[in-house]
All heavy atoms as a GROMACS GRO file, in nm:
protein
  529
    1SER      N    1   1.555   0.143  -0.027
    1SER     CA    2   1.470   0.258  -0.040
    1SER      C    3   1.391   0.278   0.089
    1SER      O    4   1.378   0.188   0.170
    1SER     CB    5   1.376   0.242  -0.159
    1SER     OG    6   1.278   0.146  -0.135
    2ARG      N    7   1.336   0.394   0.103
    2ARG     CA    8   1.259   0.425   0.224
    2ARG      C    9   1.124   0.355   0.223
    2ARG      O   10   1.075   0.310   0.326
    2ARG     CB   11   1.241   0.576   0.233
    2ARG     CG   12   1.178   0.619   0.362
    2ARG     CD   13   1.187   0.768   0.378
    2ARG     NE   14   1.104   0.805   0.491
    2ARG     CZ   15   1.054   0.924   0.507
    2ARG    NH1   16   1.082   1.020   0.421
    2ARG    NH2   17   0.979   0.951   0.610
    3VAL      N   18   1.062   0.345   0.104
    3VAL     CA   19   0.933   0.278   0.092
    3VAL      C   20   0.913   0.237  -0.054
    3VAL      O   21   0.954   0.308  -0.146
    3VAL     CB   22   0.817   0.369   0.140
    3VAL    CG1   23   0.804   0.493   0.056
    3VAL    CG2   24   0.687   0.294   0.146
    4PHE      N   25   0.854   0.121  -0.074
    4PHE     CA   26   0.817   0.076  -0.208
    4PHE      C   27   0.672   0.116  -0.231
    4PHE      O   28   0.586   0.093  -0.146
    4PHE     CB   29   0.830  -0.076  -0.221
    4PHE     CG   30   0.772  -0.127  -0.349
    4PHE    CD1   31   0.845  -0.123  -0.466
    4PHE    CD2   32   0.642  -0.177  -0.353
    4PHE    CE1   33   0.790  -0.169  -0.586
    4PHE    CE2   34   0.587  -0.222  -0.472
    4PHE     CZ   35   0.661  -0.217  -0.588
    5ILE      N   36   0.645   0.175  -0.348
    5ILE     CA   37   0.509   0.212  -0.385
    5ILE      C   38   0.476   0.140  -0.515
    5ILE      O   39   0.550   0.153  -0.613
    5ILE     CB   40   0.493   0.364  -0.407
    5ILE    CG1   41   0.537   0.440  -0.283
    5ILE    CG2   42   0.350   0.398  -0.445
    5ILE    CD1   43   0.552   0.589  -0.305
    6GLY      N   44   0.368   0.064  -0.514
    6GLY     CA   45   0.330  -0.008  -0.635
    6GLY      C   46   0.182  -0.039  -0.635
    6GLY      O   47   0.111  -0.015  -0.537
    7ASN      N   48   0.138  -0.094  -0.746
    7ASN     CA   49  -0.002  -0.133  -0.754
    7ASN      C   50  -0.018  -0.277  -0.705
    7ASN      O   51   0.078  -0.339  -0.660
    7ASN     CB   52  -0.054  -0.117  -0.898
    7ASN     CG   53   0.016  -0.211  -0.994
    7ASN    OD1   54   0.134  -0.241  -0.979
    7ASN    ND2   55  -0.056  -0.256  -1.093
    8ASP      N   56  -0.138  -0.328  -0.714
    8ASP     CA   57  -0.167  -0.466  -0.674
    8ASP      C   58  -0.098  -0.558  -0.774
    8ASP      O   59  -0.151  -0.586  -0.881
    8ASP     CB   60  -0.319  -0.487  -0.674
    8ASP     CG   61  -0.359  -0.631  -0.647
    8ASP    OD1   62  -0.278  -0.703  -0.585
    8ASP    OD2   63  -0.468  -0.670  -0.688
    9SER      N   64   0.024  -0.602  -0.739
    9SER     CA   65   0.102  -0.684  -0.830
    9SER      C   66   0.197  -0.774  -0.752
    9SER      O   67   0.214  -0.759  -0.631
    9SER     CB   68   0.185  -0.595  -0.924
    9SER     OG   69   0.286  -0.528  -0.849
   10GLY      N   70   0.259  -0.864  -0.823
   10GLY     CA   71   0.355  -0.955  -0.762
   10GLY      C   72   0.472  -0.882  -0.700
   10GLY      O   73   0.525  -0.923  -0.596
   11VAL      N   74   0.515  -0.772  -0.762
   11VAL     CA   75   0.628  -0.697  -0.709
   11VAL      C   76   0.595  -0.639  -0.572
   11VAL      O   77   0.680  -0.638  -0.482
   11VAL     CB   78   0.672  -0.587  -0.808
   11VAL    CG1   79   0.787  -0.507  -0.753
   11VAL    CG2   80   0.709  -0.648  -0.943
   12SER      N   81   0.474  -0.595  -0.552
   12SER     CA   82   0.433  -0.545  -0.420
   12SER      C   83   0.439  -0.657  -0.316
   12SER      O   84   0.482  -0.635  -0.203
   12SER     CB   85   0.292  -0.486  -0.426
   12SER     OG   86   0.289  -0.372  -0.509
   13HIS      N   87   0.399  -0.775  -0.354
   13HIS     CA   88   0.405  -0.890  -0.263
   13HIS      C   89   0.550  -0.926  -0.230
   13HIS      O   90   0.583  -0.960  -0.116
   13HIS     CB   91   0.330  -1.009  -0.322
   13HIS     CG   92   0.182  -0.991  -0.320
   13HIS    ND1   93   0.103  -1.033  -0.214
   13HIS    CD2   94   0.098  -0.934  -0.409
   13HIS    CE1   95  -0.023  -1.003  -0.239
   13HIS    NE2   96  -0.029  -0.942  -0.357
   14LEU      N   97   0.639  -0.918  -0.329
   14LEU     CA   98   0.781  -0.945  -0.305
   14LEU      C   99   0.840  -0.842  -0.210
   14LEU      O  100   0.917  -0.876  -0.120
   14LEU     CB  101   0.859  -0.947  -0.436
   14LEU     CG  102   0.833  -1.065  -0.528
   14LEU    CD1  103   0.901  -1.043  -0.664
   14LEU    CD2  104   0.882  -1.194  -0.465
   15SER      N  105   0.806  -0.717  -0.229
   15SER     CA  106   0.854  -0.611  -0.142
   15SER      C  107   0.814  -0.638   0.003
   15SER      O  108   0.896  -0.629   0.094
   15SER     CB  109   0.798  -0.476  -0.188
   15SER     OG  110   0.833  -0.374  -0.100
   16ALA      N  111   0.689  -0.672   0.023
   16ALA     CA  112   0.640  -0.702   0.159
   16ALA      C  113   0.707  -0.826   0.215
   16ALA      O  114   0.740  -0.831   0.334
   16ALA     CB  115   0.488  -0.719   0.157
   17ALA      N  116   0.731  -0.925   0.130
   17ALA     CA  117   0.790  -1.051   0.176
   17ALA      C  118   0.932  -1.033   0.228
   17ALA      O  119   0.974  -1.105   0.319
   17ALA     CB  120   0.789  -1.153   0.062
   18VAL      N  121   1.006  -0.937   0.173
   18VAL     CA  122   1.142  -0.913   0.221
   18VAL      C  123   1.146  -0.812   0.334
   18VAL      O  124   1.252  -0.777   0.384
   18VAL     CB  125   1.239  -0.873   0.106
   18VAL    CG1  126   1.249  -0.981   0.003
   18VAL    CG2  127   1.199  -0.740   0.046
   19GLY      N  128   1.029  -0.762   0.376
   19GLY     CA  129   1.021  -0.674   0.492
   19GLY      C  130   1.033  -0.526   0.463
   19GLY      O  131   1.043  -0.446   0.556
   20ALA      N  132   1.033  -0.488   0.336
   20ALA     CA  133   1.041  -0.346   0.303
   20ALA      C  134   0.908  -0.277   0.332
   20ALA      O  135   0.801  -0.336   0.315
   20ALA     CB  136   1.074  -0.329   0.155
   21PRO      N  137   0.911  -0.152   0.376
   21PRO     CA  138   0.786  -0.078   0.389
   21PRO      C  139   0.720  -0.072   0.251
   21PRO      O  140   0.783  -0.032   0.153
   21PRO     CB  141   0.831   0.062   0.434
   21PRO     CG  142   0.967   0.041   0.492
   21PRO     CD  143   1.027  -0.071   0.416
   22THR      N  144   0.596  -0.115   0.244
   22THR     CA  145   0.529  -0.133   0.115
   22THR      C  146   0.396  -0.060   0.113
   22THR      O  147   0.312  -0.080   0.200
   22THR     CB  148   0.507  -0.283   0.088
   22THR    OG1  149   0.634  -0.349   0.091
   22THR    CG2  150   0.440  -0.307  -0.045
   23MET      N  151   0.377   0.023   0.010
   23MET     CA  152   0.251   0.093  -0.013
   23MET      C  153   0.191   0.034  -0.140
   23MET      O  154   0.248   0.046  -0.247
   23MET     CB  155   0.278   0.242  -0.032
   23MET     CG  156   0.165   0.321  -0.095
   23MET     SD  157   0.011   0.318  -0.005
   23MET     CE  158   0.060   0.371   0.154
   24ALA      N  159   0.078  -0.036  -0.126
   24ALA     CA  160   0.012  -0.098  -0.241
   24ALA      C  161  -0.116  -0.024  -0.274
   24ALA      O  162  -0.202  -0.004  -0.188
   24ALA     CB  163  -0.018  -0.245  -0.210
   25LEU      N  164  -0.128   0.016  -0.400
   25LEU     CA  165  -0.246   0.088  -0.447
   25LEU      C  166  -0.339  -0.010  -0.515
   25LEU      O  167  -0.296  -0.089  -0.599
   25LEU     CB  168  -0.204   0.197  -0.545
   25LEU     CG  169  -0.096   0.293  -0.495
   25LEU    CD1  170  -0.056   0.389  -0.605
   25LEU    CD2  171  -0.141   0.366  -0.372
   26PHE      N  172  -0.466  -0.006  -0.479
   26PHE     CA  173  -0.564  -0.100  -0.531
   26PHE      C  174  -0.672  -0.030  -0.611
   26PHE      O  175  -0.719   0.076  -0.574
   26PHE     CB  176  -0.630  -0.178  -0.416
   26PHE     CG  177  -0.545  -0.289  -0.365
   26PHE    CD1  178  -0.440  -0.264  -0.279
   26PHE    CD2  179  -0.569  -0.420  -0.404
   26PHE    CE1  180  -0.360  -0.366  -0.232
   26PHE    CE2  181  -0.490  -0.523  -0.358
   26PHE     CZ  182  -0.385  -0.496  -0.271
   27GLY      N  183  -0.710  -0.094  -0.720
   27GLY     CA  184  -0.821  -0.048  -0.804
   27GLY      C  185  -0.940  -0.138  -0.781
   27GLY      O  186  -0.994  -0.144  -0.670
   28PRO      N  187  -0.980  -0.216  -0.882
   28PRO     CA  188  -1.101  -0.298  -0.870
   28PRO      C  189  -1.085  -0.425  -0.786
   28PRO      O  190  -1.183  -0.483  -0.745
   28PRO     CB  191  -1.135  -0.333  -1.015
   28PRO     CG  192  -1.006  -0.324  -1.088
   28PRO     CD  193  -0.928  -0.215  -1.019
   29THR      N  194  -0.961  -0.466  -0.759
   29THR     CA  195  -0.944  -0.586  -0.677
   29THR      C  196  -0.952  -0.549  -0.529
   29THR      O  197  -0.925  -0.437  -0.490
   29THR     CB  198  -0.809  -0.655  -0.706
   29THR    OG1  199  -0.704  -0.560  -0.687
   29THR    CG2  200  -0.805  -0.710  -0.846
   30SER      N  201  -0.988  -0.645  -0.446
   30SER     CA  202  -1.008  -0.621  -0.304
   30SER      C  203  -0.876  -0.616  -0.228
   30SER      O  204  -0.799  -0.713  -0.229
   30SER     CB  205  -1.096  -0.733  -0.245
   30SER     OG  206  -1.101  -0.721  -0.105
   31ASP      N  207  -0.852  -0.505  -0.160
   31ASP     CA  208  -0.733  -0.496  -0.077
   31ASP      C  209  -0.745  -0.584   0.047
   31ASP      O  210  -0.644  -0.628   0.102
   31ASP     CB  211  -0.703  -0.351  -0.038
   31ASP     CG  212  -0.819  -0.282   0.030
   31ASP    OD1  213  -0.935  -0.317   0.005
   31ASP    OD2  214  -0.794  -0.191   0.111
   32VAL      N  215  -0.865  -0.615   0.089
   32VAL     CA  216  -0.885  -0.704   0.203
   32VAL      C  217  -0.839  -0.846   0.168
   32VAL      O  218  -0.773  -0.913   0.247
   32VAL     CB  219  -1.033  -0.704   0.248
   32VAL    CG1  220  -1.058  -0.807   0.357
   32VAL    CG2  221  -1.074  -0.565   0.294
   33VAL      N  222  -0.869  -0.889   0.048
   33VAL     CA  223  -0.835  -1.025   0.004
   33VAL      C  224  -0.691  -1.033  -0.046
   33VAL      O  225  -0.619  -1.128  -0.014
   33VAL     CB  226  -0.931  -1.072  -0.108
   33VAL    CG1  227  -0.889  -1.206  -0.164
   33VAL    CG2  228  -1.073  -1.077  -0.056
   34TRP      N  229  -0.645  -0.933  -0.123
   34TRP     CA  230  -0.518  -0.943  -0.194
   34TRP      C  231  -0.406  -0.857  -0.139
   34TRP      O  232  -0.299  -0.847  -0.199
   34TRP     CB  233  -0.542  -0.909  -0.341
   34TRP     CG  234  -0.636  -1.005  -0.405
   34TRP    CD1  235  -0.764  -0.979  -0.445
   34TRP    CD2  236  -0.614  -1.143  -0.434
   34TRP    NE1  237  -0.822  -1.092  -0.497
   34TRP    CE2  238  -0.731  -1.195  -0.491
   34TRP    CE3  239  -0.506  -1.229  -0.416
   34TRP    CZ2  240  -0.743  -1.327  -0.530
   34TRP    CZ3  241  -0.518  -1.361  -0.455
   34TRP    CH2  242  -0.635  -1.408  -0.512
   35LYS      N  243  -0.424  -0.796  -0.024
   35LYS     CA  244  -0.318  -0.714   0.037
   35LYS      C  245  -0.192  -0.797   0.057
   35LYS      O  246  -0.200  -0.911   0.104
   35LYS     CB  247  -0.367  -0.661   0.171
   35LYS     CG  248  -0.262  -0.586   0.250
   35LYS     CD  249  -0.316  -0.547   0.386
   35LYS     CE  250  -0.204  -0.486   0.470
   35LYS     NZ  251  -0.248  -0.458   0.605
   36PRO      N  252  -0.074  -0.744   0.023
   36PRO     CA  253   0.050  -0.816   0.053
   36PRO      C  254   0.060  -0.843   0.202
   36PRO      O  255   0.019  -0.762   0.285
   36PRO     CB  256   0.159  -0.720   0.006
   36PRO     CG  257   0.093  -0.635  -0.098
   36PRO     CD  258  -0.049  -0.619  -0.049
   37ASP      N  259   0.116  -0.957   0.237
   37ASP     CA  260   0.126  -0.998   0.376
   37ASP      C  261   0.252  -0.941   0.440
   37ASP      O  262   0.361  -0.956   0.386
   37ASP     CB  263   0.128  -1.151   0.384
   37ASP     CG  264   0.114  -1.202   0.526
   37ASP    OD1  265   0.051  -1.134   0.609
   37ASP    OD2  266   0.169  -1.310   0.554
   38GLY      N  267   0.237  -0.877   0.553
   38GLY     CA  268   0.352  -0.824   0.625
   38GLY      C  269   0.311  -0.713   0.719
   38GLY      O  270   0.209  -0.647   0.698
   39PRO      N  271   0.392  -0.690   0.822
   39PRO     CA  272   0.358  -0.587   0.921
   39PRO      C  273   0.384  -0.445   0.873
   39PRO      O  274   0.337  -0.350   0.933
   39PRO     CB  275   0.448  -0.622   1.039
   39PRO     CG  276   0.566  -0.686   0.976
   39PRO     CD  277   0.512  -0.763   0.859
   40ARG      N  278   0.461  -0.431   0.766
   40ARG     CA  279   0.497  -0.297   0.716
   40ARG      C  280   0.433  -0.271   0.581
   40ARG      O  281   0.496  -0.225   0.488
   40ARG     CB  282   0.649  -0.288   0.709
   40ARG     CG  283   0.713  -0.302   0.846
   40ARG     CD  284   0.861  -0.317   0.840
   40ARG     NE  285   0.921  -0.213   0.755
   40ARG     CZ  286   1.049  -0.184   0.754
   40ARG    NH1  287   1.132  -0.248   0.832
   40ARG    NH2  288   1.096  -0.092   0.674
   41VAL      N  289   0.304  -0.301   0.573
   41VAL     CA  290   0.228  -0.284   0.448
   41VAL      C  291   0.109  -0.192   0.472
   41VAL      O  292   0.036  -0.208   0.569
   41VAL     CB  293   0.177  -0.420   0.396
   41VAL    CG1  294   0.090  -0.401   0.272
   41VAL    CG2  295   0.292  -0.513   0.366
   42ALA      N  296   0.093  -0.095   0.385
   42ALA     CA  297  -0.024  -0.008   0.387
   42ALA      C  298  -0.088  -0.016   0.249
   42ALA      O  299  -0.021  -0.041   0.149
   42ALA     CB  300   0.016   0.135   0.419
   43THR      N  301  -0.218   0.003   0.245
   43THR     CA  302  -0.290   0.002   0.118
   43THR      C  303  -0.377   0.127   0.107
   43THR      O  304  -0.420   0.182   0.208
   43THR     CB  305  -0.380  -0.122   0.101
   43THR    OG1  306  -0.479  -0.122   0.203
   43THR    CG2  307  -0.299  -0.251   0.108
   44VAL      N  308  -0.399   0.167  -0.016
   44VAL     CA  309  -0.492   0.276  -0.044
   44VAL      C  310  -0.581   0.229  -0.158
   44VAL      O  311  -0.534   0.174  -0.257
   44VAL     CB  312  -0.419   0.407  -0.084
   44VAL    CG1  313  -0.519   0.513  -0.128
   44VAL    CG2  314  -0.334   0.458   0.031
   45ARG      N  315  -0.711   0.251  -0.139
   45ARG     CA  316  -0.809   0.214  -0.240
   45ARG      C  317  -0.919   0.319  -0.238
   45ARG      O  318  -0.971   0.354  -0.132
   45ARG     CB  319  -0.867   0.076  -0.208
   45ARG     CG  320  -0.965   0.026  -0.310
   45ARG     CD  321  -1.005  -0.116  -0.273
   45ARG     NE  322  -1.082  -0.176  -0.379
   45ARG     CZ  323  -1.191  -0.245  -0.360
   45ARG    NH1  324  -1.236  -0.264  -0.237
   45ARG    NH2  325  -1.255  -0.297  -0.461
   46HIS      N  326  -0.955   0.370  -0.354
   46HIS     CA  327  -1.060   0.471  -0.363
   46HIS      C  328  -1.196   0.402  -0.365
   46HIS      O  329  -1.211   0.289  -0.414
   46HIS     CB  330  -1.041   0.555  -0.490
   46HIS     CG  331  -1.124   0.678  -0.491
   46HIS    ND1  332  -1.252   0.680  -0.541
   46HIS    CD2  333  -1.099   0.804  -0.447
   46HIS    CE1  334  -1.301   0.802  -0.528
   46HIS    NE2  335  -1.210   0.879  -0.471
   47ALA      N  336  -1.297   0.469  -0.314
   47ALA     CA  337  -1.433   0.414  -0.308
   47ALA      C  338  -1.488   0.378  -0.446
   47ALA      O  339  -1.569   0.286  -0.458
   47ALA     CB  340  -1.526   0.513  -0.240
   48THR      N  341  -1.440   0.447  -0.550
   48THR     CA  342  -1.488   0.416  -0.686
   48THR      C  343  -1.419   0.294  -0.745
   48THR      O  344  -1.455   0.250  -0.853
   48THR     CB  345  -1.463   0.535  -0.782
   48THR    OG1  346  -1.321   0.556  -0.794
   48THR    CG2  347  -1.533   0.660  -0.734
   49GLN      N  348  -1.319   0.242  -0.676
   49GLN     CA  349  -1.241   0.126  -0.719
   49GLN      C  350  -1.162   0.153  -0.848
   49GLN      O  351  -1.134   0.063  -0.925
   49GLN     CB  352  -1.329   0.002  -0.735
   49GLN     CG  353  -1.398  -0.039  -0.609
   49GLN     CD  354  -1.484  -0.162  -0.626
   49GLN    OE1  355  -1.494  -0.219  -0.733
   49GLN    NE2  356  -1.548  -0.203  -0.519
   50GLU      N  357  -1.124   0.278  -0.868
   50GLU     CA  358  -1.043   0.316  -0.984
   50GLU      C  359  -0.909   0.369  -0.935
   50GLU      O  360  -0.904   0.458  -0.850
   50GLU     CB  361  -1.114   0.423  -1.066
   50GLU     CG  362  -1.242   0.375  -1.132
   50GLU     CD  363  -1.307   0.483  -1.217
   50GLU    OE1  364  -1.242   0.586  -1.244
   50GLU    OE2  365  -1.422   0.462  -1.256
   51LEU      N  366  -0.801   0.316  -0.990
   51LEU     CA  367  -0.668   0.363  -0.953
   51LEU      C  368  -0.653   0.513  -0.979
   51LEU      O  369  -0.596   0.585  -0.898
   51LEU     CB  370  -0.560   0.287  -1.029
   51LEU     CG  371  -0.523   0.150  -0.976
   51LEU    CD1  372  -0.428   0.080  -1.073
   51LEU    CD2  373  -0.459   0.160  -0.839
   52LYS      N  374  -0.704   0.559  -1.091
   52LYS     CA  375  -0.688   0.700  -1.127
   52LYS      C  376  -0.759   0.794  -1.031
   52LYS      O  377  -0.730   0.913  -1.027
   52LYS     CB  378  -0.732   0.726  -1.270
   52LYS     CG  379  -0.880   0.707  -1.293
   52LYS     CD  380  -0.917   0.730  -1.438
   52LYS     CE  381  -1.065   0.708  -1.461
   52LYS     NZ  382  -1.099   0.728  -1.602
   53ALA      N  383  -0.850   0.742  -0.951
   53ALA     CA  384  -0.923   0.826  -0.856
   53ALA      C  385  -0.847   0.844  -0.723
   53ALA      O  386  -0.885   0.928  -0.642
   53ALA     CB  387  -1.061   0.767  -0.829
   54ILE      N  388  -0.742   0.768  -0.703
   54ILE     CA  389  -0.664   0.780  -0.579
   54ILE      C  390  -0.586   0.912  -0.583
   54ILE      O  391  -0.512   0.938  -0.676
   54ILE     CB  392  -0.567   0.662  -0.562
   54ILE    CG1  393  -0.646   0.532  -0.550
   54ILE    CG2  394  -0.477   0.682  -0.441
   54ILE    CD1  395  -0.559   0.406  -0.550
   55ASP      N  396  -0.604   0.994  -0.480
   55ASP     CA  397  -0.537   1.123  -0.479
   55ASP      C  398  -0.402   1.113  -0.408
   55ASP      O  399  -0.380   1.026  -0.322
   55ASP     CB  400  -0.625   1.231  -0.413
   55ASP     CG  401  -0.659   1.196  -0.270
   55ASP    OD1  402  -0.751   1.114  -0.250
   55ASP    OD2  403  -0.593   1.249  -0.180
   56VAL      N  404  -0.314   1.200  -0.446
   56VAL     CA  405  -0.177   1.202  -0.393
   56VAL      C  406  -0.177   1.220  -0.242
   56VAL      O  407  -0.098   1.156  -0.171
   56VAL     CB  408  -0.094   1.312  -0.462
   56VAL    CG1  409   0.042   1.327  -0.398
   56VAL    CG2  410  -0.081   1.284  -0.610
   57GLU      N  411  -0.264   1.302  -0.190
   57GLU     CA  412  -0.268   1.329  -0.047
   57GLU      C  413  -0.297   1.202   0.034
   57GLU      O  414  -0.238   1.181   0.140
   57GLU     CB  415  -0.371   1.438  -0.014
   57GLU     CG  416  -0.334   1.576  -0.064
   57GLU     CD  417  -0.359   1.595  -0.214
   57GLU    OE1  418  -0.434   1.515  -0.275
   57GLU    OE2  419  -0.302   1.689  -0.270
   58SER      N  420  -0.385   1.116  -0.016
   58SER     CA  421  -0.416   0.990   0.053
   58SER      C  422  -0.294   0.899   0.057
   58SER      O  423  -0.266   0.836   0.159
   58SER     CB  424  -0.531   0.918  -0.016
   58SER     OG  425  -0.649   0.992  -0.009
   59VAL      N  426  -0.224   0.894  -0.053
   59VAL     CA  427  -0.103   0.810  -0.060
   59VAL      C  428   0.005   0.865   0.032
   59VAL      O  429   0.066   0.790   0.109
   59VAL     CB  430  -0.052   0.799  -0.205
   59VAL    CG1  431   0.078   0.723  -0.211
   59VAL    CG2  432  -0.157   0.733  -0.294
   60LEU      N  433   0.028   0.995   0.029
   60LEU     CA  434   0.130   1.055   0.114
   60LEU      C  435   0.098   1.038   0.263
   60LEU      O  436   0.188   1.012   0.343
   60LEU     CB  437   0.146   1.203   0.081
   60LEU     CG  438   0.209   1.233  -0.055
   60LEU    CD1  439   0.211   1.384  -0.080
   60LEU    CD2  440   0.348   1.173  -0.066
   61ALA      N  441  -0.029   1.049   0.300
   61ALA     CA  442  -0.068   1.030   0.440
   61ALA      C  443  -0.043   0.887   0.485
   61ALA      O  444   0.008   0.863   0.595
   61ALA     CB  445  -0.215   1.067   0.459
   62ALA      N  446  -0.076   0.791   0.399
   62ALA     CA  447  -0.053   0.650   0.434
   62ALA      C  448   0.096   0.619   0.441
   62ALA      O  449   0.140   0.545   0.530
   62ALA     CB  450  -0.123   0.560   0.332
   63ILE      N  451   0.175   0.676   0.351
   63ILE     CA  452   0.320   0.656   0.355
   63ILE      C  453   0.378   0.718   0.480
   63ILE      O  454   0.463   0.657   0.546
   63ILE     CB  455   0.387   0.716   0.229
   63ILE    CG1  456   0.352   0.633   0.107
   63ILE    CG2  457   0.538   0.723   0.246
   63ILE    CD1  458   0.394   0.696  -0.024
   64SER      N  459   0.333   0.836   0.516
   64SER     CA  460   0.382   0.902   0.636
   64SER      C  461   0.354   0.817   0.760
   64SER      O  462   0.442   0.798   0.843
   64SER     CB  463   0.315   1.039   0.650
   64SER     OG  464   0.360   1.104   0.766
   65ALA      N  465   0.233   0.764   0.771
   65ALA     CA  466   0.199   0.679   0.886
   65ALA      C  467   0.284   0.552   0.885
   65ALA      O  468   0.331   0.508   0.990
   65ALA     CB  469   0.051   0.644   0.881
   66LEU      N  470   0.307   0.497   0.769
   66LEU     CA  471   0.385   0.374   0.758
   66LEU      C  472   0.530   0.396   0.795
   66LEU      O  473   0.588   0.318   0.869
   66LEU     CB  474   0.374   0.320   0.615
   66LEU     CG  475   0.449   0.192   0.581
   66LEU    CD1  476   0.394   0.075   0.663
   66LEU    CD2  477   0.437   0.162   0.433
   67THR      N  478   0.590   0.504   0.748
   67THR     CA  479   0.732   0.527   0.773
   67THR      C  480   0.760   0.586   0.911
   67THR      O  481   0.866   0.564   0.967
   67THR     CB  482   0.794   0.617   0.664
   67THR    OG1  483   0.722   0.741   0.660
   67THR    CG2  484   0.790   0.550   0.529
   68GLU      N  485   0.665   0.658   0.968
   68GLU     CA  486   0.686   0.715   1.101
   68GLU      C  487   0.677   0.610   1.210
   68GLU      O  488   0.754   0.613   1.306
   68GLU     CB  489   0.583   0.825   1.128
   68GLU     CG  490   0.610   0.953   1.052
   68GLU     CD  491   0.501   1.056   1.072
   68GLU    OE1  492   0.413   1.036   1.157
   68GLU    OE2  493   0.506   1.157   1.002
   69THR      N  494   0.586   0.517   1.195
   69THR     CA  495   0.567   0.416   1.301
   69THR      C  496   0.636   0.285   1.270
   69THR      O  497   0.653   0.202   1.359
   69THR     CB  498   0.417   0.387   1.321
   69THR    OG1  499   0.365   0.327   1.202
   69THR    CG2  500   0.340   0.512   1.354
   70GLY      N  501   0.672   0.264   1.142
   70GLY     CA  502   0.729   0.136   1.104
   70GLY      C  503   0.623   0.032   1.076
   70GLY      O  504   0.653  -0.080   1.039
   71ARG      N  505   0.497   0.068   1.098
   71ARG     CA  506   0.386  -0.025   1.076
   71ARG      C  507   0.274   0.047   1.004
   71ARG      O  508   0.262   0.168   1.012
   71ARG     CB  509   0.333  -0.079   1.209
   71ARG     CG  510   0.434  -0.160   1.287
   71ARG     CD  511   0.372  -0.219   1.413
   71ARG     NE  512   0.265  -0.312   1.382
   71ARG     CZ  513   0.282  -0.441   1.356
   71ARG    NH1  514   0.401  -0.492   1.352
   71ARG    NH2  515   0.179  -0.519   1.335
   72ALA      N  516   0.192  -0.030   0.938
   72ALA     CA  517   0.077   0.027   0.870
   72ALA      C  518  -0.023   0.080   0.972
   72ALA      O  519  -0.041   0.022   1.078
   72ALA     CB  520   0.010  -0.078   0.781
   73ALA      N  521  -0.086   0.191   0.940
   73ALA     CA  522  -0.189   0.248   1.028
   73ALA      C  523  -0.314   0.165   1.024
   73ALA      O  524  -0.346   0.102   0.923
   73ALA     CB  525  -0.220   0.392   0.986
   74GLY      N  526  -0.388   0.165   1.133
   74GLY     CA  527  -0.517   0.097   1.136
   74GLY      C  528  -0.501  -0.044   1.170
   74GLY      O  529  -0.567  -0.128   1.192
   0.00000   0.00000   0.00000
């Protein structure tokens, strides 16, 4: 696939471990502490710490940066 999109879960960590471009969405857990390890990983977390508050535009922008450069932005 072009990019894996998932929440803060073991599957997201597996995706990153095999080198797939990985977009991990975070709710109340810390993306700084629990971000999957890898150079092709991007995370999105809303200030309210609620998954449902993450907007599509934020996810699409992070995916675009990840897939265009091959690396996570920032």
